[in-house]
C-alpha positions as CSV (number, residue, x, y, z in Angstrom):
1,X,29.4,4.8,-4.1
2,X,27.9,6.8,-1.2
3,X,24.8,5.5,0.6
4,X,23.0,8.4,2.4
5,X,19.9,7.3,4.3
6,X,18.4,8.6,7.5
7,X,15.7,7.1,9.7
8,X,13.1,8.2,12.2
9,X,10.4,5.9,13.6
10,X,11.6,3.1,11.4
11,X,10.8,4.9,8.2
12,X,13.4,5.7,5.6
13,X,13.7,8.5,3.2
14,X,16.5,8.0,0.7
15,X,18.8,10.9,-0.1
16,X,20.7,9.8,-3.1
17,X,23.8,11.3,-4.6
18,X,24.8,7.8,-5.5
19,X,23.1,4.7,-4.3
20,X,24.3,1.1,-3.9
21,X,21.7,-1.3,-2.6
22,X,23.6,-4.4,-1.4
23,X,21.4,-5.9,1.4
24,X,21.6,-9.6,1.6
25,X,18.4,-11.5,1.9
26,X,19.6,-15.1,2.0
27,X,17.9,-17.7,4.1
28,X,17.7,-21.4,4.8
29,X,14.6,-23.4,4.6
30,X,13.5,-24.4,8.1
31,X,12.9,-28.1,8.6
32,X,9.3,-29.4,8.7
33,X,8.1,-30.4,12.1
34,X,9.2,-33.9,13.0
35,X,6.2,-36.2,13.8
36,X,8.4,-38.7,15.6
37,X,7.8,-41.6,13.2
38,X,10.4,-40.5,10.6
39,X,8.0,-38.3,8.8
40,X,7.2,-34.6,8.9
41,X,4.0,-32.7,9.7
42,X,2.7,-30.5,7.0
43,X,1.5,-27.1,8.3
44,X,-1.3,-25.1,6.6
45,X,-2.6,-21.6,7.2
46,X,-5.8,-19.8,6.3
47,X,-5.8,-16.0,6.2
48,X,-9.2,-14.2,5.9
49,X,-9.8,-10.7,4.4
50,X,-12.3,-8.8,2.4
51,X,-11.9,-9.8,-1.3
52,X,-12.5,-8.2,-4.6
53,X,-14.3,-9.9,-7.5
54,X,-12.1,-7.9,-9.9
55,X,-8.8,-9.6,-8.8
56,X,-6.7,-11.5,-11.3
57,X,-3.5,-13.6,-11.1
58,X,-1.6,-11.2,-13.4
59,X,0.4,-8.9,-11.1
60,X,-0.4,-5.9,-13.3
61,X,-4.0,-5.7,-12.2
62,X,-5.5,-2.3,-12.8
63,X,-7.3,-1.7,-9.5
64,X,-5.6,-2.1,-6.1
65,X,-7.2,-4.2,-3.3
66,X,-5.9,-5.8,-0.2
67,X,-6.9,-9.2,-1.5
68,X,-4.7,-8.8,-4.6
69,X,-1.9,-7.4,-2.5
70,X,-2.0,-10.5,-0.3
71,X,-1.9,-12.8,-3.3
72,X,0.8,-11.0,-5.2
73,X,3.0,-10.9,-2.0
74,X,3.1,-14.7,-2.1
75,X,3.6,-15.2,-5.8
76,X,5.7,-12.3,-7.2
77,X,8.6,-10.1,-6.1
78,X,10.2,-6.8,-7.1
79,X,13.8,-6.0,-7.7
80,X,13.7,-4.3,-4.3
81,X,11.0,-3.8,-1.6
82,X,10.2,-2.0,1.6
83,X,10.5,-4.2,4.6
84,X,8.2,-4.0,7.7
85,X,10.2,-1.1,9.2
86,X,10.3,1.1,6.0
87,X,13.8,0.0,5.0
88,X,14.6,-0.7,1.3
89,X,15.9,-4.2,0.9
90,X,17.1,-6.1,-2.1
91,X,14.9,-8.9,-3.5
92,X,15.6,-10.0,-7.1
93,X,18.3,-7.4,-7.4
94,X,21.6,-7.7,-5.6
95,X,22.4,-4.0,-6.2
96,X,21.0,-1.0,-8.1
97,X,23.8,1.6,-8.8
98,X,23.7,5.0,-10.5
99,X,26.3,6.9,-12.3
100,X,27.4,10.3,-11.0
101,X,24.8,12.0,-13.1
102,X,22.0,9.7,-11.8
103,X,20.7,9.1,-15.4
104,X,22.2,5.6,-15.9
105,X,21.4,2.9,-13.4
106,X,22.9,-0.5,-13.4
107,X,21.0,-3.5,-12.0
108,X,22.8,-6.6,-10.9
109,X,20.4,-9.5,-10.5
110,X,20.6,-12.3,-7.9
111,X,21.9,-15.4,-9.6
112,X,20.2,-18.8,-9.5
113,X,16.7,-17.4,-8.7
114,X,14.1,-20.0,-10.0
115,X,10.8,-19.2,-11.5
116,X,7.9,-21.4,-10.6
117,X,8.2,-23.3,-13.9
118,X,11.9,-24.1,-13.1
119,X,13.4,-21.5,-15.5
120,X,15.9,-19.0,-14.0
121,X,14.8,-15.4,-13.6
122,X,17.1,-13.4,-15.9
123,X,17.6,-9.8,-17.1
124,X,15.3,-10.5,-20.1
125,X,12.4,-11.1,-17.7
126,X,13.2,-7.9,-15.7
127,X,13.4,-5.7,-18.7
128,X,10.3,-7.2,-20.2
129,X,8.4,-6.6,-17.0
130,X,9.5,-2.9,-16.8
131,X,8.8,-2.3,-20.4
132,X,5.3,-3.8,-20.1
133,X,4.5,-1.5,-17.1
134,X,5.3,1.7,-18.9
135,X,4.0,0.7,-22.4
136,X,1.2,3.2,-23.1
137,X,-0.8,0.7,-25.0
138,X,-1.3,-1.3,-21.8
139,X,-2.6,1.8,-20.0
140,X,-1.6,0.3,-16.7
141,X,-3.0,2.3,-13.7
142,X,0.3,2.3,-11.8
143,X,2.5,3.4,-14.8
144,X,2.4,7.0,-13.6
145,X,4.3,6.0,-10.4
146,X,7.3,5.0,-12.5
147,X,7.0,7.6,-15.2
148,X,10.7,8.4,-14.8
149,X,11.2,5.3,-17.0
150,X,9.3,6.8,-19.9
151,X,11.7,7.1,-22.9
152,X,14.3,5.1,-21.0
153,X,16.5,2.5,-22.8
154,X,17.2,-0.9,-21.3
155,X,20.2,-3.0,-22.3
156,X,21.5,-6.2,-20.8
157,X,25.2,-7.2,-20.8
158,X,24.5,-10.7,-19.5
159,X,21.7,-12.7,-17.9
160,X,22.2,-11.0,-14.6
161,X,23.1,-7.4,-15.5
162,X,21.3,-4.6,-17.2
163,X,21.3,-0.9,-17.4
164,X,18.5,1.7,-17.4
165,X,19.4,4.9,-19.3
166,X,16.9,7.6,-18.3
167,X,16.0,10.6,-20.4
168,X,16.8,12.8,-17.5
169,X,18.4,12.3,-14.0
170,X,16.2,10.8,-11.3
171,X,17.6,10.3,-7.8
172,X,15.0,8.0,-6.2
173,X,15.0,5.0,-8.6
174,X,15.2,2.3,-5.9
175,X,12.5,4.0,-3.8
176,X,10.1,4.0,-6.7
177,X,10.9,0.4,-7.8
178,X,10.3,-0.8,-4.2
179,X,6.6,-0.1,-4.5
180,X,4.5,-3.2,-3.8
181,X,2.9,-3.1,-7.3
182,X,6.3,-3.0,-9.2
183,X,6.5,-6.8,-9.5
184,X,8.7,-8.9,-11.8
185,X,7.3,-11.8,-13.8
186,X,8.3,-14.0,-16.7
187,X,6.2,-14.9,-19.8
188,X,8.8,-17.2,-21.2
189,X,7.1,-20.6,-21.4
190,X,4.1,-18.9,-19.9
191,X,1.6,-16.1,-20.9
192,X,0.8,-12.5,-20.1
193,X,-2.5,-13.6,-18.4
194,X,-0.8,-16.4,-16.4
195,X,2.8,-15.4,-15.9
196,X,5.5,-17.1,-13.8
197,X,6.6,-15.6,-10.5
198,X,9.6,-16.1,-8.2
199,X,7.7,-15.8,-4.8
200,X,7.7,-18.3,-1.9
201,X,4.3,-19.8,-2.9
202,X,2.7,-21.2,-6.1
203,X,-1.0,-20.8,-7.0
204,X,-2.9,-24.1,-7.1
205,X,-6.4,-22.5,-7.6
206,X,-7.9,-19.1,-7.6
207,X,-11.4,-17.7,-7.7
208,X,-11.7,-13.9,-7.4
209,X,-13.7,-12.8,-4.4
210,X,-13.8,-16.3,-3.0
211,X,-10.5,-18.1,-2.4
212,X,-6.9,-18.7,-3.4
213,X,-5.1,-21.9,-2.6
214,X,-1.3,-22.0,-2.7
215,X,1.6,-24.4,-1.9
216,X,5.1,-23.7,-0.8
217,X,7.7,-23.3,-3.6
218,X,10.5,-25.5,-2.4
219,X,13.0,-24.0,-4.9
220,X,12.5,-20.5,-3.5
221,X,15.8,-18.6,-3.4
222,X,15.2,-16.9,0.0
223,X,13.9,-17.9,3.4
224,X,11.4,-20.6,2.6
225,X,8.0,-20.6,4.4
226,X,7.6,-22.9,7.4
227,X,4.0,-23.6,6.3
228,X,3.5,-25.9,3.3
229,X,0.0,-24.7,2.3
230,X,-1.6,-21.3,2.4
231,X,-5.3,-20.4,1.8
232,X,-6.4,-16.8,1.3
233,X,-10.1,-16.8,2.1
234,X,-12.1,-13.9,0.8
235,X,-15.2,-12.4,2.3
236,X,-17.6,-9.6,1.2
237,X,-17.4,-7.6,4.4
238,X,-15.4,-7.1,7.6
239,X,-18.0,-8.6,9.9
240,X,-17.8,-11.9,8.1
241,X,-14.1,-11.9,8.6
242,X,-14.6,-11.3,12.3
243,X,-17.2,-14.1,12.6
244,X,-14.8,-16.5,10.7
245,X,-11.9,-15.9,13.1
246,X,-14.3,-16.3,16.1
247,X,-15.6,-19.5,14.7
248,X,-12.2,-21.0,13.8
249,X,-12.8,-21.1,10.0
250,X,-9.7,-19.0,9.5
251,X,-6.4,-18.7,11.4
252,X,-5.6,-15.1,10.7
253,X,-7.9,-12.1,10.2
254,X,-6.8,-9.1,8.2
255,X,-8.3,-6.3,10.1
256,X,-11.5,-6.4,12.1
257,X,-14.0,-3.6,13.0
258,X,-12.5,-1.7,15.9
259,X,-15.7,-1.9,18.0
260,X,-15.2,-5.7,18.0
261,X,-11.6,-5.5,19.4
262,X,-12.5,-5.6,23.1
263,X,-14.5,-8.8,22.8
264,X,-11.8,-10.4,20.6
265,X,-9.1,-9.4,23.0
266,X,-10.9,-11.2,25.8
267,X,-11.2,-14.4,23.8
268,X,-8.6,-16.9,25.1
269,X,-8.5,-18.6,21.7
270,X,-7.3,-15.5,20.0
271,X,-4.4,-13.0,20.1
272,X,-3.9,-9.5,18.7
273,X,-1.0,-8.0,16.9
274,X,-1.2,-4.2,16.9
275,X,1.1,-2.2,14.5
276,X,1.7,1.5,14.1
277,X,1.2,1.9,10.4
278,X,1.4,4.3,7.4
279,X,-1.6,2.4,5.9
280,X,-4.9,4.0,6.8
281,X,-8.2,5.2,5.2
282,X,-8.6,8.8,4.1
283,X,-11.6,10.9,2.9
284,X,-11.2,11.8,-0.8
285,X,-12.8,14.8,-2.5
286,X,-12.8,14.9,-6.3
287,X,-11.4,18.3,-7.3
288,X,-13.0,18.1,-10.8
289,X,-16.5,17.5,-9.5
290,X,-19.1,19.6,-7.8
291,X,-19.1,20.5,-5.0
292,X,-15.6,19.6,-4.1
293,X,-13.9,21.5,-6.9
294,X,-14.5,24.5,-4.6
295,X,-11.7,24.8,-2.2
296,X,-13.9,26.4,0.5
297,X,-16.1,23.4,0.6
298,X,-13.1,21.1,1.1
299,X,-12.0,23.3,3.9
300,X,-15.5,23.4,5.4
301,X,-15.6,19.7,5.7
302,X,-12.2,19.6,7.4
303,X,-13.5,22.1,10.0
304,X,-16.7,20.2,10.5
305,X,-15.3,16.9,11.7
306,X,-14.7,15.9,15.3
307,X,-11.4,14.1,15.1
308,X,-11.4,12.9,18.7
309,X,-14.8,11.3,18.3
310,X,-13.5,9.5,15.1
311,X,-10.5,8.3,17.0
312,X,-12.6,7.0,19.9
313,X,-15.7,5.8,18.2
314,X,-14.6,4.6,14.8
315,X,-11.1,3.3,15.7
316,X,-11.7,2.3,19.3
317,X,-8.8,4.5,20.4
318,X,-6.3,2.7,18.1
319,X,-5.3,5.8,16.2
320,X,-3.6,9.2,16.6
321,X,-5.1,12.5,15.6
322,X,-4.1,13.6,12.1
323,X,-4.2,17.0,10.4
324,X,-5.3,16.7,6.8
325,X,-2.0,15.7,5.3
326,X,-0.7,12.2,4.7
327,X,1.9,11.4,7.3
328,X,3.5,8.6,9.4
329,X,5.4,7.7,6.2
330,X,8.5,10.0,6.3
331,X,11.3,10.6,8.7
332,X,10.8,14.4,8.4
333,X,9.2,16.6,10.9
334,X,5.6,17.6,10.1
335,X,4.8,21.1,8.7
336,X,4.4,24.0,11.0
337,X,0.6,24.4,10.7
338,X,-2.1,24.7,13.4
339,X,-3.9,21.5,14.5
340,X,-7.4,21.6,13.2
341,X,-10.2,21.0,15.7
342,X,-13.9,20.9,15.1
343,X,-15.3,24.4,14.3
344,X,-18.9,24.1,13.1
345,X,-19.3,27.9,13.0
346,X,-16.3,28.3,10.7
347,X,-17.5,25.4,8.5
348,X,-20.9,27.0,8.2
349,X,-19.4,30.4,7.2
350,X,-17.3,28.8,4.4
351,X,-20.3,26.9,3.1
352,X,-22.4,30.1,3.1
353,X,-19.6,32.0,1.2
354,X,-19.6,29.2,-1.3
355,X,-23.4,29.2,-1.6
356,X,-23.4,25.5,-0.7
357,X,-25.5,25.3,2.4
358,X,-27.9,22.3,2.1
359,X,-25.8,20.7,-0.7
360,X,-26.5,16.9,-1.0
361,X,-23.4,14.7,-1.3
362,X,-22.9,11.0,-1.2
363,X,-19.9,9.5,0.6
364,X,-19.1,6.2,-1.1
365,X,-17.0,3.3,0.4
366,X,-16.4,-0.4,0.1
367,X,-16.0,-0.7,3.8
368,X,-13.0,-2.9,3.2
369,X,-10.8,-1.7,6.0
370,X,-11.6,-1.4,9.8
371,X,-13.0,1.9,10.8
372,X,-14.2,2.9,7.3
373,X,-17.9,2.6,7.8
374,X,-17.9,4.0,11.3
375,X,-15.8,6.9,10.2
376,X,-18.1,7.6,7.3
377,X,-21.2,7.7,9.5
378,X,-19.5,10.1,11.9
379,X,-18.4,12.4,9.1
380,X,-21.9,12.4,7.7
381,X,-23.3,13.5,11.1
382,X,-20.7,16.2,11.5
383,X,-21.2,17.4,7.9
384,X,-24.9,17.8,8.5
385,X,-24.3,20.0,11.6
386,X,-22.3,22.4,9.3
387,X,-24.9,22.4,6.4
388,X,-23.8,19.5,4.1
389,X,-26.4,16.9,3.6
390,X,-24.2,13.8,3.5
391,X,-25.4,10.2,3.0
392,X,-23.2,7.1,3.1
393,X,-23.3,4.4,0.5
394,X,-21.6,1.1,0.9
395,X,-20.7,-1.0,-2.2
396,X,-18.9,-4.3,-2.7
397,X,-15.2,-4.0,-3.4
398,X,-15.3,-4.8,-7.1
399,X,-18.1,-2.3,-7.9
400,X,-16.4,0.4,-5.9
401,X,-13.1,-0.1,-7.6
402,X,-14.6,-0.2,-11.1
403,X,-15.5,3.5,-10.8
404,X,-12.4,4.4,-8.8
405,X,-11.7,7.6,-10.7
406,X,-15.3,8.8,-11.0
407,X,-16.7,9.1,-7.4
408,X,-17.0,12.7,-6.3
409,X,-16.7,11.8,-2.6
410,X,-15.3,8.5,-1.3
411,X,-13.0,6.8,1.1
412,X,-9.5,6.1,-0.2
413,X,-6.5,4.5,1.3
414,X,-2.8,5.2,1.6
415,X,0.1,2.9,2.4
416,X,3.3,4.3,0.9
417,X,6.4,6.2,1.9
418,X,6.0,9.9,1.0
419,X,8.4,9.7,-2.0
420,X,5.8,7.5,-3.5
421,X,2.8,9.3,-2.1
422,X,3.7,12.5,-3.8
423,X,3.7,11.0,-7.2
424,X,0.9,8.5,-6.7
425,X,-1.7,10.6,-4.9
426,X,-1.1,14.2,-5.9
427,X,0.5,14.4,-9.3
428,X,-1.2,14.0,-12.7
429,X,-1.3,10.4,-13.8
430,X,-0.6,9.0,-10.3
431,X,-2.1,5.6,-9.7
432,X,-3.9,6.8,-6.5
433,X,-4.9,10.3,-7.9
434,X,-8.6,9.5,-8.1
435,X,-9.3,13.1,-6.9
436,X,-7.7,14.5,-10.0
437,X,-5.6,16.9,-7.9
438,X,-3.3,19.0,-10.2
439,X,-1.6,21.8,-8.4
440,X,1.1,23.7,-10.2
441,X,3.0,24.6,-7.1
442,X,2.8,21.1,-5.6
443,X,4.0,19.6,-8.9
444,X,7.0,21.9,-9.1
445,X,8.1,21.2,-5.5
446,X,7.6,17.4,-6.0
447,X,9.7,17.4,-9.1
448,X,12.5,19.1,-7.0
449,X,12.1,16.4,-4.4
450,X,12.9,13.7,-7.0
451,X,16.1,15.4,-8.0
452,X,17.3,16.3,-4.5
453,X,20.1,14.3,-2.8
454,X,20.4,16.2,0.5
455,X,18.4,14.8,3.4
456,X,17.7,18.2,5.0
457,X,16.6,19.6,1.7
458,X,14.3,16.7,1.1
459,X,12.6,17.2,4.4
460,X,12.1,20.9,3.7
461,X,10.4,20.0,0.4
462,X,8.2,17.4,2.0
463,X,7.0,19.8,4.6
464,X,6.1,22.3,1.9
465,X,4.2,19.6,0.1
466,X,2.3,18.5,3.2
467,X,1.4,22.2,3.9
468,X,-0.2,22.4,0.4
469,X,-2.2,19.3,1.3
470,X,-3.3,20.9,4.5
471,X,-4.3,24.2,2.9
472,X,-6.0,23.1,-0.4
473,X,-5.4,19.4,-0.9
474,X,-8.1,16.8,-1.9
475,X,-8.1,14.8,1.3
476,X,-9.6,15.0,4.8
477,X,-7.2,13.0,7.0
478,X,-8.8,12.9,10.5
479,X,-6.7,10.2,12.1
480,X,-3.7,7.8,11.5
481,X,-5.3,4.5,12.4
482,X,-3.3,1.5,13.7
483,X,-3.4,-1.9,12.1
484,X,-4.8,-4.8,14.1
485,X,-4.3,-8.4,13.1
486,X,-6.3,-11.1,15.0
487,X,-5.0,-14.6,14.9
488,X,-5.6,-18.0,16.6
489,X,-3.6,-18.5,19.7
490,X,-1.6,-21.4,18.1
491,X,-0.2,-19.2,15.4
492,X,3.2,-17.6,15.9
493,X,5.7,-15.7,13.8
494,X,3.5,-12.8,12.5
495,X,5.4,-9.5,12.5
496,X,4.6,-5.8,12.9
497,X,4.6,-4.1,9.6
498,X,4.5,-0.4,8.7
499,X,2.5,-0.9,5.6
500,X,-0.4,-2.9,7.0
501,X,0.7,-6.3,5.7
502,X,1.1,-8.2,9.0
503,X,-1.6,-10.7,8.3
504,X,-0.2,-11.9,5.0
505,X,3.6,-11.8,5.6
506,X,3.7,-15.4,6.5
507,X,7.2,-16.8,5.8
508,X,8.0,-17.0,9.5
509,X,4.6,-18.3,10.6
510,X,4.2,-21.6,12.3
511,X,1.1,-23.4,13.4
512,X,1.3,-25.0,16.9
């Protein structure tokens, strides 16, 4: 088999004529800290973040949230995953291999992987997990991201080997299965609502929007965590997370408001981990709803914003200027389009042509990520200069997510490689397509991308897709923000992560 991958800035786009994934992820459990009296010191860690009251322990939760991502990361695993640099690595699979036609894929599972109830994870569990995800009666929000499995047949030859026979060829199977939400679980000796996982931690208790308590799974197949107990502490807003890290109630803070960073940076009890990231908030405009179904109004808003001011005032300078297409998540060069700058006169002209001057719109957000509220207020100010009467409304996470596909104008979030972004954000049925974007040309080019093996051809297609985003897409993307994790000075082992997960990737973390 021929592996054909290329990298730029740590992000990988797979070009698959035939793929064999055979990365080893074995590891030894580190010893617990010796106390000097023949015993060992148990280490515990508390990570704080904004939580959602809609979270559940079943990994097939309908709405995405950072709090559920953090929980699932500890308890469940996929067949493959994206590591912190954007590289696809094996998890529960030892390899995923296609035939020459790329319509039959063989999965070899890692042997001896224990579920939390002591059973071995086997092909039956993997097949059952994949079938549940695509079963239409379950109406799972993320099923559209793996719709290449629709109509597929699954057959196991033994406990550690199974094949996926697709209805038509698909070249990026590992890329799509590496999505964070494509988790495996077992309902043997368990239940659909409380399934068994294979991850490095086991849930002791969980209350949505409040707290999850977990302990280390000592039979974990991979690198065992150095900490023995983990608490995920959930808060209703970012300022509360900031106050908790200042006051010592938590050890690690997932994101803090950027205006708070200078003061936190000067606190000798705290340290900052700054990551370039493909995870950042974006402004979403529902293409089915008035007024944003009019392309001119979407373009007017893009011209109205002052990107430099957003970078400086909302993100404290921890960002780079963006240009209204989702980026930082592909090795490919950006499309050859002019960089937009603020043009109030041009925005007014477009609004006048659309008969939309004075239109009242509400920008809705849960404020769950740093920079969101500040960015929303700046966009409202700029929009009013052009003739849009924008007000900002902040909701709690659960309420916001409950109407995820209904808001006409809201702040969304992206955190995926472009191969996933295309299907998730811009194609009908995509899990993140709450803007209802459905563009025939975009869909045609994206479908070509998923069948293309040549790296150069892939980059050509991605540039074409990003140009459509720029010209008539559903998003305003003013900046690519960085990710800042704040932690107590006695915490070590946190790592940079391209997908914004630095605060809750804790297997290497120690508490001094």
